[in-house]
C-alpha positions in Angstrom: 40.4 10.5 23.3 38.4 10.6 20.1 39.1 13.7 17.9 36.2 13.9 15.6 36.0 17.6 14.8 37.8 20.8 14.0 38.5 24.1 15.8 38.6 27.8 14.9 36.3 30.6 14.2 33.4 31.0 11.8 34.5 32.8 8.7 31.8 34.7 6.6 33.8 36.4 3.8 33.1 37.7 0.4 29.4 38.3 1.2 29.3 41.4 -1.0 27.0 41.4 -3.9 25.1 43.9 -5.8 21.3 44.4 -5.7 19.4 47.0 -7.8 17.3 49.7 -6.2 14.2 51.3 -7.4 13.8 52.3 -11.0 13.7 56.0 -12.2 11.5 57.3 -14.9 11.4 55.9 -18.3 13.3 58.8 -20.0 16.5 57.9 -18.4 15.6 54.5 -17.2 18.7 52.6 -18.3 21.2 55.0 -16.9 19.3 55.8 -13.8 18.7 52.2 -13.0 22.5 51.4 -13.4 23.4 54.3 -11.0 20.8 53.0 -8.5 22.4 49.6 -8.8 25.7 51.0 -7.9 24.5 53.1 -4.9 22.4 50.1 -3.6 25.5 47.8 -3.8 27.5 50.3 -1.8 24.9 50.5 0.9 24.5 46.7 0.9 28.2 46.0 1.3 28.4 46.9 4.9 25.2 44.9 5.7 25.9 41.7 3.9 27.5 39.8 6.6 24.9 40.6 9.2 22.1 39.7 6.6 23.5 36.2 6.1 24.0 35.7 9.8 20.4 36.3 10.5 17.1 34.5 9.6 13.3 34.4 9.9 12.6 31.6 12.6 9.9 29.1 11.6 7.9 26.6 13.6 7.9 26.4 17.4 10.5 25.1 19.7 10.3 21.5 20.6 11.3 20.0 24.0 13.0 17.2 22.1 16.4 18.1 20.9 16.8 17.9 17.1 19.3 15.5 15.5 20.9 18.1 13.1 23.1 17.0 10.2 25.2 19.2 8.1 22.8 18.8 5.1 19.8 19.3 7.4 21.5 22.6 8.6 22.0 23.8 5.0 18.5 22.9 4.0 17.1 24.9 6.9 19.3 27.8 6.1 18.1 27.8 2.4 14.5 28.2 3.6 14.9 30.9 6.3 18.1 32.8 6.0 17.4 36.5 5.8 20.0 37.3 3.2 18.4 34.9 0.8 14.9 36.0 1.5 15.9 39.7 0.8 17.6 38.5 -2.4 14.4 36.8 -3.5 12.4 39.9 -2.9 14.9 42.0 -4.8 14.5 39.6 -7.7 10.7 40.1 -7.7 11.3 43.9 -7.7 13.5 43.8 -10.7 11.0 41.5 -12.5 8.4 44.2 -12.0 10.8 46.9 -13.3 11.3 44.8 -16.5 7.6 44.6 -17.0 7.4 48.4 -16.8 10.2 48.8 -19.4 8.3 46.2 -21.7 5.1 48.2 -21.3 6.8 51.2 -23.1 7.0 49.1 -26.3 3.6 47.4 -26.2 0.3 48.9 -27.6 -2.0 50.7 -25.1 -5.7 50.4 -25.3 -8.4 52.1 -23.2 -12.0 53.1 -23.4 -14.1 56.0 -22.3 -17.8 56.9 -22.2 -18.8 60.6 -22.2 -22.1 62.1 -21.4 -22.0 65.7 -22.1 -24.5 68.6 -21.5 -23.5 71.8 -23.1 -24.5 75.4 -23.8 -22.3 77.7 -25.8 -22.0 81.5 -26.6 -21.2 82.2 -30.2 -20.0 85.7 -29.3 -17.5 84.1 -26.7 -16.2 82.0 -29.5 -15.7 85.0 -31.8 -18.6 84.1 -34.0 -20.4 87.5 -34.7 -21.8 87.1 -38.3 -24.9 89.1 -39.2 -27.0 88.2 -42.1 -29.8 90.6 -43.2 -33.1 89.0 -42.6 -31.8 86.2 -40.6 -31.8 85.9 -36.9 -28.8 84.0 -35.5 -29.0 83.5 -31.8 -25.9 84.2 -29.8 -26.6 81.5 -27.2 -27.1 77.9 -28.4 -28.2 75.1 -26.3 -28.5 73.5 -24.0 -28.0 70.3 -25.8 -26.3 67.0 -25.0 -24.6 64.1 -26.7 -23.1 60.7 -25.8 -19.7 59.5 -26.9 -18.5 55.9 -26.4 -15.0 55.6 -27.7 -11.9 53.4 -27.7 -8.3 54.7 -27.8 -5.2 53.0 -28.9 -1.6 54.0 -29.1 1.7 52.4 -30.0 5.3 53.4 -30.0 6.0 51.8 -33.5 9.7 52.7 -33.3 11.6 53.8 -30.3 15.2 52.7 -30.3 16.0 54.0 -27.0 13.0 52.2 -25.3 14.1 49.0 -26.9 17.6 49.3 -25.4 16.0 50.2 -22.0 14.1 46.9 -22.3 17.4 45.1 -23.0 19.0 46.9 -19.9 16.1 45.8 -17.7 16.2 42.2 -19.0 20.0 42.0 -18.3 19.6 43.4 -14.9 16.9 40.9 -14.1 19.2 38.2 -15.3 22.0 39.7 -13.0 19.8 39.7 -10.1 18.6 36.1 -10.6 22.3 35.0 -10.8 22.9 37.0 -7.6 20.1 35.0 -6.1 21.9 31.9 -7.1 25.1 33.4 -5.4 23.2 34.2 -2.3 22.2 30.6 -2.0 26.0 29.7 -2.1 26.6 32.3 0.6 23.9 30.8 2.8 25.4 27.3 2.2 28.8 28.6 3.3 27.5 30.4 6.3 25.5 27.3 7.5 28.5 25.0 6.8 31.0 27.2 8.4 28.7 27.5 11.6 28.1 23.8 11.7 31.8 23.0 11.4 32.5 25.5 14.2 30.2 23.5 16.5 31.8 20.2 15.5 35.1 21.8 16.5 33.7 23.1 19.8 32.4 19.7 20.7 35.6 18.1 19.9 37.4 20.6 21.9 35.0 20.1 24.9 35.6 16.4 24.7 39.3 16.8 24.6 39.3 19.1 27.7 36.9 16.8 29.6 39.3 14.0 29.0 42.1 16.2 30.4 40.0 17.1 33.4 39.6 13.4 34.2 43.2 12.9 33.7 44.0 15.8 36.2 41.6 14.5 38.6 43.2 11.0 38.5 46.7 12.6 39.0 45.4 14.8 41.9 43.9 11.7 43.5 47.2 9.8 43.1 49.2 12.6 44.6 46.9 12.6 47.6 47.3 8.9 48.0 51.1 9.2 47.9 51.1 12.0 50.3 49.0 10.0 52.8 51.5 7.3 52.3 54.4 9.6 53.0 56.0 9.1 49.7 55.1 12.6 48.1 55.5 16.1 49.3 52.7 18.5 49.9 53.9 20.6 47.0 53.0 17.7 44.6 49.4 17.7 45.8 49.1 21.5 45.5 50.7 21.4 42.0 48.2 18.7 40.9 45.2 20.7 42.3 46.3 23.8 40.5 46.5 21.9 37.3 43.0 20.4 37.8 41.5 23.8 38.5 43.0 25.1 35.4 41.7 22.4 33.3 38.2 22.8 34.8 38.3 26.5 33.9 39.2 25.6 30.4 36.3 23.2 30.2 33.8 25.9 31.6 35.0 28.4 28.9 35.0 25.7 26.0 31.5 24.7 27.0 30.3 28.3 27.1 31.7 28.8 23.6 30.1 25.6 22.4 26.7 26.8 23.6 27.1 30.3 22.1 28.2 28.9 18.7 25.1 26.7 18.7 22.9 29.8 19.2 24.8 31.4 16.2 24.1 28.4 14.0 20.4 28.5 15.1 20.3 32.3 13.9 21.8 31.3 10.6 19.4 28.6 9.8 16.2 29.9 11.4 15.7 27.5 14.4 13.0 28.9 16.8 14.2 30.4 20.0 14.9 27.8 22.6 15.2 24.9 20.2 18.0 22.6 21.3 19.8 20.3 18.9 22.6 17.7 18.9 25.1 17.0 16.2 24.0 14.0 14.2 27.3 13.4 12.4 31.0 14.2 12.4 33.1 15.5 9.7 35.9 13.1 8.8 39.3 14.1 7.5 39.8 13.4 3.9 42.6 14.6 1.7 41.6 16.7 -1.2 41.9 15.2 -4.7 44.5 16.8 -7.0 43.2 20.0 -8.4 45.4 22.4 -10.4 45.1 26.1 -9.9 44.5 26.8 -13.7 41.6 24.1 -13.7 40.1 25.6 -10.7 40.2 29.1 -11.9 38.7 28.2 -15.4 35.9 26.2 -13.5 35.1 29.1 -11.3 34.8 31.5 -14.2 32.3 29.2 -15.8 30.3 28.4 -12.6 30.5 31.4 -10.3 27.1 33.0 -10.3 28.5 36.3 -9.1 30.9 36.5 -12.1 28.0 35.7 -14.5 26.0 38.4 -12.8 28.7 40.8 -13.2 29.0 40.0 -16.9 25.2 40.6 -17.3 25.7 44.0 -15.7 28.4 44.8 -18.2 26.0 43.9 -21.0 23.2 46.1 -19.3 25.6 49.0 -19.2 26.5 48.6 -22.8 22.8 48.7 -23.8 22.4 51.7 -21.5 25.1 53.5 -23.5 23.1 52.7 -26.7 19.9 53.8 -25.2 21.4 57.1 -24.3 22.7 57.6 -27.9 19.3 56.4 -29.1 17.5 59.4 -27.6 18.7 61.4 -30.7 17.1 58.9 -33.1 13.6 59.6 -34.6 10.7 58.0 -33.0 7.5 56.9 -34.5 4.1 56.7 -32.9 0.7 55.6 -34.0 -2.5 56.7 -32.2 -6.2 55.8 -33.2 -9.7 56.0 -31.8 -13.0 54.7 -32.8 -16.4 55.3 -31.2 -20.0 56.3 -31.7 -21.3 59.7 -30.9 -24.9 61.3 -31.0 -27.6 62.6 -28.9 -28.2 59.1 -27.5 -26.7 55.7 -28.1 -29.7 54.7 -30.3 -29.2 57.9 -32.3 -25.4 57.9 -32.9 -22.9 57.5 -35.7 -19.4 55.8 -35.7 -16.4 58.2 -36.0 -12.7 57.5 -35.9 -9.2 59.1 -36.2 -5.9 57.6 -37.0 -2.7 59.6 -36.6 0.8 58.5 -37.6 3.5 60.8 -36.3 7.3 61.0 -36.2 9.5 63.1 -34.0 13.1 63.9 -33.7 15.2 65.5 -30.9 16.8 68.6 -32.5 18.2 70.5 -29.6 17.9 69.5 -25.9 20.5 71.8 -24.3 23.1 69.0 -23.8 20.8 66.8 -21.7 21.5 63.7 -24.0 25.3 64.4 -24.2 25.3 64.4 -20.3 23.5 61.1 -20.2 25.9 59.6 -22.7 29.0 60.7 -20.7 27.5 59.1 -17.5 26.5 55.9 -19.3 30.1 55.6 -20.7 31.5 56.2 -17.2 29.2 53.5 -15.8 30.2 51.0 -18.5 33.9 51.6 -17.7 33.2 51.1 -14.1 31.3 47.8 -14.7 34.1 46.5 -16.9 36.7 47.4 -14.2 34.6 45.6 -11.6 34.4 42.5 -13.8 38.2 42.4 -14.4 38.8 43.0 -10.7 36.3 40.1 -9.8 38.2 37.7 -12.1 41.3 38.5 -10.4 39.8 38.2 -7.0 38.3 34.8 -8.0 41.8 33.6 -9.0 43.2 35.0 -5.7 40.5 33.3 -3.6 41.1 30.0 -5.3 44.7 30.1 -4.9 44.5 31.2 -1.2 42.0 28.2 -0.6 44.3 25.7 -2.3 47.3 26.9 -0.2 45.1 26.9 3.0 44.0 23.3 2.3 47.6 22.1 1.5 49.0 23.9 4.7 46.1 22.6 6.9 46.7 19.0 5.5 50.4 19.3 6.6 49.3 20.6 9.8 47.0 17.7 10.6 49.8 15.2 9.9 52.3 17.0 12.2 49.6 17.6 14.9 48.7 13.9 15.0 52.3 12.9 15.3 52.8 15.5 18.0 49.7 14.3 19.9 51.0 10.7 19.9 54.3 11.9 21.2 52.7 14.0 23.8 50.4 11.2 25.1 53.5 8.9 25.1 55.4 11.6 27.2 52.4 11.9 29.6 52.3 8.1 30.0 56.0 7.9 30.9 55.8 10.8 33.3 52.8 9.2 35.1 54.7 6.0 35.4 57.8 7.8 36.8 55.7 9.7 39.3 53.8 6.6 40.4 57.1 4.7 40.9 58.5 7.6 43.0 61.3 8.2 40.6 60.3 12.0 40.2 57.8 14.5 41.4 54.8 15.5 39.3 56.4 18.5 37.6 57.0 16.3 34.6 53.4 15.1 34.7 52.0 18.6 34.8 54.3 19.8 31.9 53.3 16.6 29.9 49.6 17.3 30.5 50.1 20.9 29.1 51.9 19.4 26.1 48.9 17.1 25.4 46.5 19.9 25.8 48.4 22.0 23.4 48.8 19.1 21.0 45.0 18.4 21.1 44.2 22.0 20.4 46.6 22.2 17.5 45.1 19.1 16.0 41.5 20.4 16.3 42.5 23.6 14.8 44.2 22.0 11.9 41.3 19.7 11.3 38.9 22.7 11.3 41.2 24.8 9.1 41.4 22.0 6.6 37.6 21.5 6.4 36.7 25.1 6.4 39.3 25.8 3.6 37.4 23.1 1.6 34.2 24.9 2.2 35.7 28.1 1.0 37.0 26.3 -2.0 33.6 25.0 -2.8 32.2 28.5 -2.6 35.0 29.9 -4.7 34.4 27.4 -7.5 30.7 28.0 -7.6 28.0 25.6 -6.7 28.8 25.5 -2.9 26.2 23.0 -2.0 27.4 20.3 -4.5 31.0 21.2 -3.7 30.6 20.8 0.0 28.9 17.4 -0.5 31.8 16.3 -2.6 34.7 17.7 -0.5 33.3 16.9 2.9 31.7 13.7 1.8 28.3 14.8 3.2 25.6 12.2 2.8 
């Protein structure tokens, strides 16, 4: 029998990343934005796994099965996976929020045209001057005028707004890095699902071979009973073994078909689109890699770690922005236009105002924002330290899994060879009439167990390499390297 795959279950772990929510008003933009990020991250944590297991199907189903390679599955996932599409939308949202923060520092310019028709009462305005011999009417008008004017304003100096811009810039960088991390998660999900199907196919092939062996032994027992050299119990025992193997084949085939559907959901295949595996995943030992080297590489490459660093920087800027609300601000406003009874009978007028303002007493509002910003900064720093420790743990775990799985593959291969040899000898003894078929049935069970152990060990080894590629950062390149994907 040809063992060409691995066995086990699809593992989608560490699919928890932070994505910002909607931005609050500019006055508390930095702090409010960071709080929104934290709340959004908590809400997203529970839904991340389902997001990356879903997709937006594209195209229409073809009656011809696709020849799907591992790289092809990954490429399809990167185009259609729901988790990645949502991450891209979040990135665009944060880009718009940064544009809003930038607008607070840029000059504003607008224009207005006014056509007025007025009549005023001097008495209503408090003008009640009486001059002997002069008649001053109390009602003036109606009269009209036209005013065409341009207005400009500029926050010449606003320390808090500048820091808010830095907050939004760092958050945008964090989300862009989270988008890169989401790509790694899609690659991991697609690769894990593909490897699961490879394992299922290998298991189906192994059980089908066992069914054929059981059928041959059942036929042999029938022949020997008809010849009077075997008891009826041997035939019954062989038939029971055949039925058990057929049941295993049905269950394995059903699981294979279900896992194909699961992969289709991850990579966006249209409903009803069948596909065949176009390649196998060979067993290749992992090249020597020390834990310290791996951890340092991960801290340099992991997009989620760099994203968390950007969030720490954003929190530092948010704290400075909160302090900065106590600093003076400088503003310049100006207008210029032409005003008169008509456009051809008007005169230019202008106004230029430079002003400065300072917050003297706010009832403790700024102090409250500083306390919250300082707490948010501590939380981000703690999260960064925890992520660094978690990365080291993940890498050490993956390296241990790879080593253990490699040892299990070696042992399982030896065990399978011994089980096949035992089965061959038991069949020979039964055919020669030296023993009944109890030994044969037991040997068949040993072969089945040895096959399953080998498939599981191969799967564990390859999926651990997928996890290591994800843990180091750059999962797509890592999988290509460790699994030797063409």
